[in-house]
C-alpha positions in Angstrom: 87.4 112.6 98.4 88.7 114.0 102.2 92.4 114.3 102.8 92.1 111.5 105.5 90.2 109.1 103.2 93.3 110.1 100.6 95.9 109.0 102.9 94.2 106.0 104.7 94.9 102.8 104.5 93.3 100.3 102.1 92.7 96.8 103.0 94.8 95.1 100.6 93.2 93.4 97.4 93.5 89.9 97.3 95.7 90.0 94.1 96.0 86.0 93.0 91.6 85.7 93.1 91.4 89.4 91.5 93.6 88.9 88.7 92.3 85.6 88.2 88.4 86.8 88.2 89.4 89.0 85.8 92.0 87.6 83.2 89.1 86.0 81.5 87.6 89.4 80.4 90.7 91.3 79.6 92.0 88.8 77.5 89.1 89.9 75.3 88.5 93.0 76.2 92.1 94.3 76.0 93.3 93.1 72.5 90.1 95.3 71.0 91.4 98.7 72.6 93.1 100.8 70.3 95.6 102.1 72.8 96.8 98.4 72.9 100.0 97.6 71.5 100.0 94.2 71.1 97.8 93.9 68.4 98.0 90.4 66.5 99.7 88.5 69.1 97.8 86.4 71.6 97.7 87.7 75.2 98.5 84.0 77.1 98.8 85.5 80.7 98.7 88.1 83.1 100.7 89.6 85.6 99.3 92.3 88.3 102.1 94.9 89.0 99.6 97.0 91.3 96.4 97.0 92.5 94.6 100.2 94.6 91.3 100.6 95.3 90.9 104.4 95.4 87.7 104.8 97.3 87.2 103.3 101.0 85.8 99.4 101.4 82.6 99.1 101.0 82.0 101.8 98.9 79.6 101.8 95.7 80.7 102.2 93.2 84.5 100.6 93.6 86.7 102.4 91.6 90.2 100.0 91.1 93.2 101.0 89.4 95.1 98.0 88.1 98.6 98.4 86.7 98.5 94.9 84.4 101.2 93.2 82.2 100.5 91.6 79.4 102.1 88.5 78.6 102.6 88.0 74.7 104.8 86.1 72.0 105.4 88.1 68.8 107.8 87.0 65.9 110.9 88.5 67.6 110.4 86.4 71.2 108.2 87.1 74.4 106.8 90.2 75.1 105.3 92.2 78.5 103.5 94.9 78.1 102.4 96.8 81.4 98.9 98.7 80.8 96.9 101.1 83.1 93.3 100.3 83.7 90.6 102.1 86.1 87.7 100.1 86.5 84.7 100.4 87.9 82.6 97.8 89.8 78.8 98.3 90.3 76.1 95.3 90.9 74.3 96.3 87.6 75.1 99.3 85.2 72.6 102.3 84.2 71.9 102.1 80.9 74.1 105.0 80.0 77.4 102.9 81.1 76.4 99.7 79.1 78.9 100.7 76.3 81.5 100.6 79.1 81.6 97.3 80.1 84.1 95.0 80.3 82.0 91.9 81.3 80.9 89.9 84.6 83.5 87.7 86.2 82.5 84.0 86.6 84.6 83.4 89.7 86.4 85.4 92.5 86.2 88.5 94.6 84.1 90.0 91.5 81.7 87.0 90.8 78.7 88.6 89.3 79.4 92.0 89.3 79.9 94.3 86.0 83.0 95.3 85.6 83.2 98.3 83.7 85.8 101.1 81.9 85.9 103.7 84.9 86.6 106.8 82.9 83.1 106.7 81.3 81.4 107.2 84.9 81.4 110.8 86.0 81.1 110.1 89.9 84.6 108.0 89.3 86.3 109.8 86.9 85.6 113.3 89.5 87.8 111.2 91.9 90.8 111.7 89.9 90.5 115.3 89.3 90.4 115.4 93.7 92.7 113.1 94.3 95.2 115.7 92.0 93.7 118.8 93.7 94.4 117.4 97.1 97.8 115.6 96.3 96.9 112.0 97.1 98.5 109.1 98.3 96.9 105.8 98.1 98.8 103.1 98.1 101.1 102.8 95.1 99.5 106.3 94.0 101.2 109.6 94.6 99.3 112.3 93.1 101.3 115.4 92.3 100.8 119.1 91.4 103.0 122.3 90.7 103.1 124.6 94.1 101.0 127.6 93.0 98.4 125.5 90.6 94.7 125.8 91.4 92.7 123.1 90.8 88.9 123.9 90.8 86.5 121.4 92.1 83.2 120.5 90.8 84.0 120.5 86.9 81.9 117.7 85.1 84.3 115.1 83.4 84.0 113.7 80.3 85.8 111.4 77.6 87.4 112.8 75.0 86.2 110.9 71.9 89.7 110.5 69.9 91.1 108.1 71.2 95.1 107.4 70.1 97.7 105.4 72.3 96.3 107.2 75.6 92.9 108.4 76.7 92.1 111.5 77.8 89.5 113.2 80.0 88.5 116.9 79.8 87.0 118.5 82.8 84.6 121.4 82.1 86.3 123.4 79.4 89.3 124.3 81.8 91.7 121.3 81.8 92.5 117.8 80.6 93.8 114.8 82.0 95.6 112.4 79.7 96.4 109.3 81.0 99.1 106.5 79.6 98.0 103.3 79.2 101.0 101.7 78.1 103.2 102.4 81.2 107.0 102.5 81.5 109.2 102.8 84.2 111.4 106.2 84.1 111.3 109.6 83.3 108.4 110.6 80.8 108.7 112.7 78.1 105.8 114.3 78.0 105.7 115.5 81.6 109.6 116.2 81.2 109.5 118.1 78.2 106.5 120.2 79.0 108.0 121.0 82.3 111.2 121.9 81.1 109.6 124.2 78.6 107.6 126.1 81.6 110.7 127.0 83.0 111.6 128.3 80.0 108.7 130.6 79.4 107.6 129.0 76.6 104.0 129.7 76.0 103.7 127.3 72.9 103.2 124.3 75.2 100.4 123.6 77.9 102.1 123.7 81.0 101.6 120.6 83.2 99.6 121.9 86.3 99.6 118.1 87.8 100.2 115.0 87.8 100.2 111.4 88.9 102.7 108.4 89.5 103.0 104.8 90.6 105.7 103.0 92.6 105.4 99.4 91.8 107.0 98.4 95.4 103.6 100.8 97.2 106.5 101.2 99.4 108.1 103.9 99.3 109.2 107.6 97.9 111.2 106.1 94.5 111.1 109.5 92.7 110.1 109.8 89.4 113.3 109.0 87.3 114.1 105.8 89.5 111.7 103.5 88.5 108.0 104.9 89.3 105.7 105.1 86.5 103.8 108.6 85.1 100.6 107.3 84.4 98.9 110.9 83.5 99.8 114.4 83.5 96.8 117.2 83.9 97.0 120.3 81.2 95.1 123.0 80.8 92.4 122.2 78.0 92.0 124.7 75.0 88.4 124.6 74.1 88.6 127.2 71.3 91.6 125.4 69.6 91.1 123.3 66.4 93.5 120.6 66.0 95.6 120.9 62.7 94.6 117.8 61.0 91.2 119.1 60.9 92.2 122.4 60.1 94.0 121.1 57.2 91.8 118.6 56.1 89.0 122.1 56.0 91.2 123.7 54.1 91.6 121.0 51.3 88.1 120.4 51.3 87.3 124.2 50.5 90.3 124.2 48.2 91.8 127.1 50.1 94.9 127.9 50.6 96.9 126.7 54.0 100.3 128.1 53.3 100.1 131.1 55.9 99.3 128.4 58.4 102.1 126.2 57.7 104.5 128.9 58.2 103.0 129.9 61.2 103.5 126.0 62.1 106.9 126.3 61.1 107.5 129.3 63.6 106.2 127.9 66.1 108.3 124.5 65.9 111.1 126.5 65.7 110.4 128.8 68.8 109.8 125.5 70.8 112.9 123.8 69.5 115.1 126.9 70.7 113.4 126.8 74.1 114.2 123.3 74.4 117.7 123.8 73.2 118.0 126.3 76.1 116.2 124.6 79.2 118.1 120.4 78.1 121.5 121.3 76.6 122.3 119.8 73.0 125.3 117.5 71.8 127.3 117.4 69.0 127.1 114.0 66.7 129.8 112.9 65.5 131.2 109.9 63.3 130.2 107.3 65.5 126.6 108.3 66.2 125.6 109.4 62.8 127.2 105.8 61.8 125.0 104.4 64.5 121.8 106.5 63.3 122.1 105.7 60.1 122.4 102.1 61.0 119.5 102.2 63.1 117.2 103.3 60.7 118.4 100.4 58.3 117.8 98.0 60.8 114.2 99.5 61.4 114.0 98.8 57.6 115.0 95.5 57.3 112.9 94.7 60.4 109.7 96.3 59.1 109.9 94.6 55.2 110.1 91.5 57.0 107.1 91.9 58.9 105.0 94.1 55.7 105.9 92.5 52.5 103.9 95.2 50.5 107.5 96.9 51.9 109.8 94.7 50.0 109.9 95.9 46.5 111.1 99.4 47.7 113.7 98.2 50.6 116.8 98.5 48.1 115.7 101.9 46.8 115.1 103.3 50.7 118.3 101.6 52.1 120.2 104.9 49.7 118.7 107.2 52.1 120.5 105.6 55.0 123.6 104.7 53.2 124.0 108.3 52.4 123.7 109.6 55.4 126.7 107.0 56.6 128.7 108.0 54.1 128.3 111.3 55.8 129.2 110.5 59.2 132.3 108.0 57.8 134.2 111.0 55.8 134.8 112.5 59.6 134.3 115.7 58.3 130.9 116.3 59.3 129.0 116.8 62.5 125.4 118.1 64.1 123.9 119.3 67.0 121.6 117.1 68.7 118.8 118.0 71.5 115.6 117.3 72.8 113.0 117.2 70.3 108.9 116.2 70.1 109.9 113.3 68.7 106.3 112.7 66.9 105.2 116.1 65.7 102.4 116.0 62.9 99.3 117.9 62.7 97.2 115.7 65.2 99.7 117.1 67.6 99.2 121.0 67.4 96.3 123.0 68.3 95.3 126.5 66.1 93.9 128.9 68.4 91.2 131.8 67.5 93.9 134.1 67.0 95.7 131.8 64.6 98.7 131.1 66.8 99.8 127.5 66.9 100.3 125.4 70.3 102.2 121.8 70.5 101.0 118.7 72.6 101.9 115.4 73.3 105.8 115.2 73.9 105.7 111.1 74.4 107.4 110.7 71.5 106.5 107.6 69.3 105.1 105.1 71.4 106.1 101.9 69.6 109.8 103.1 70.4 111.4 102.3 73.8 111.1 105.0 76.3 115.2 105.5 76.5 115.1 105.7 73.0 112.3 108.6 72.8 114.5 110.7 75.2 117.7 110.6 73.5 118.8 114.1 71.7 118.0 114.2 68.1 118.7 117.1 65.2 115.9 119.0 65.2 115.1 118.0 61.4 113.6 114.7 62.7 110.4 116.6 63.7 110.5 118.6 60.4 110.3 115.6 58.6 107.5 114.2 60.8 105.3 117.3 60.1 106.6 117.1 56.4 105.1 113.4 56.1 101.7 115.2 57.8 101.5 117.4 55.3 101.5 114.4 52.4 99.2 112.4 54.7 96.5 115.5 54.7 96.8 115.5 51.2 96.3 111.9 50.4 92.8 112.3 52.1 91.9 114.6 49.5 90.1 113.6 46.4 91.4 113.6 44.0 95.2 113.8 45.6 96.2 117.0 45.6 100.0 117.2 45.6 100.4 121.0 44.7 98.6 121.5 48.1 101.5 119.3 50.1 104.6 120.8 48.2 103.2 124.4 49.1 102.9 123.4 52.7 106.0 122.1 53.1 107.6 124.8 51.4 105.7 127.5 53.6 106.4 125.2 56.8 110.1 125.3 56.3 110.3 128.6 55.4 108.7 130.0 58.1 110.9 127.6 60.6 113.9 129.0 58.7 112.7 133.0 59.7 112.8 132.1 63.5 116.0 129.5 63.7 118.0 131.3 61.2 118.6 127.7 58.9 116.2 126.5 56.4 116.0 122.5 57.2 116.2 121.9 53.3 119.9 123.2 53.4 120.4 119.5 55.1 118.8 117.1 52.4 120.5 113.9 52.9 120.1 114.3 56.9 116.0 115.4 55.8 115.7 112.7 53.6 117.0 110.1 55.9 114.9 111.1 58.5 111.7 111.5 56.2 112.3 107.8 54.9 112.8 106.3 58.4 109.1 108.5 59.5 107.5 106.7 56.5 108.8 103.1 57.1 107.3 103.7 60.5 104.0 105.0 59.1 104.1 101.5 57.4 104.6 98.9 60.1 102.0 101.3 62.6 99.3 101.4 59.7 100.0 97.4 58.6 99.2 96.6 62.5 96.5 99.5 63.6 94.7 100.6 59.9 95.1 98.4 56.9 93.0 100.8 54.8 95.2 103.6 55.4 98.7 101.4 54.5 98.3 102.8 50.8 99.4 106.0 52.2 102.8 105.6 53.2 103.5 103.4 50.3 102.6 106.1 48.2 105.3 107.9 50.1 107.9 105.0 50.3 107.2 104.8 46.3 108.7 108.3 46.0 111.8 108.0 48.4 112.7 105.1 47.0 113.3 106.7 43.8 117.1 107.7 42.9 118.8 110.3 45.5 119.6 113.0 43.0 116.1 113.0 41.6 114.8 113.3 45.7 117.5 116.0 46.5 116.7 118.1 44.1 113.2 118.2 45.1 113.8 119.3 49.0 116.8 121.4 48.7 116.4 125.1 49.4 116.3 127.9 47.3 119.0 129.6 46.8 119.2 133.0 49.1 
């Protein structure tokens, strides 16, 4: 892709005809994707937000970048989520690309062609890296990079096998491009926070090398925070690092102690929290904010109990966690510090290098929550609660269940955190219990929607967390110094 080509005008795609051609295929294909957020609810319409052809007219294969809004109806009313699609178009697919087939449109400008997921086509995936290297501007798309970043050319791309709420391309063993599938307007925390941490010199988080955005109006220079959509972030790839989830499961399978690793992960978490507090000033939560926090947790509990009947027998006991937090706020004598946090911290978001040091990745927060909510300052214990739940998740994968392993890891993680931060998270038992309960409720809803076979895992935690508060607070209270 030459610089001239990246800036050349493209023949506008005929949007109504293009959408009409693709809609029957997308109606079937989209709900089957792991990253599709609206599972369980039928798609009854589409809107094409933007359509950009990334190669000059007449190229073969073609590469279409689409932002498509899927219109659905859920029990709470109509929804319309915007998804990023990269679509390849060929007259026929070679056998190696057959699994990527979306379908063959029966009408419209793509009639009879093979339409497929372009990320699996190395020739097309290479174009994204080249556009980032060239800082290209194509139609609605803007490709940016940090001023001194070096992006090598001719790196062979491959799709990372583990797909969650997004998709990732690895280029050689040097770089990884994370593509956001469900996209929202506004400053994206998975770009904002790693940039802030890089400016602080925090080595625990791979720094952004480049990123790309879309201006849906196709016009202009709307800055990132004023409505552009963040579509992807390129960062260094750590090929020798192992993700924390696999590392923990391996330890369990071998019957090995994991407390040293858990303690080191606690120290890494505290370092990242400290750097975030320096980069983005914390705020103080007083009575109104604490009461609002507890009220939001209780509302999520009520919503989830309505959606997942298996949660209902425990709802009354779980609510006591949020009531206790609200009472602390109501007495007017207690405040907490809130800051920017990871927002969805668990073992799968951590990488352990060959030297035993941990890195944290994926700062987008919980994808099901609104972007504005994910960017709110929170008590740092929210991340701690997420990691404590993750140790429990790992222990539940072992047969027989290993509660002692989980308990030891949870204690070691908190102790490691305290060695860096100066404060043990268990010294805030009411807040920690409330956040752990809120996380377990979130997990119940997620598993019910996406992985029903996993639902017993958070339900087991729910059963424990619904016990009387006194017993639970005794379990999680920090040891006396």
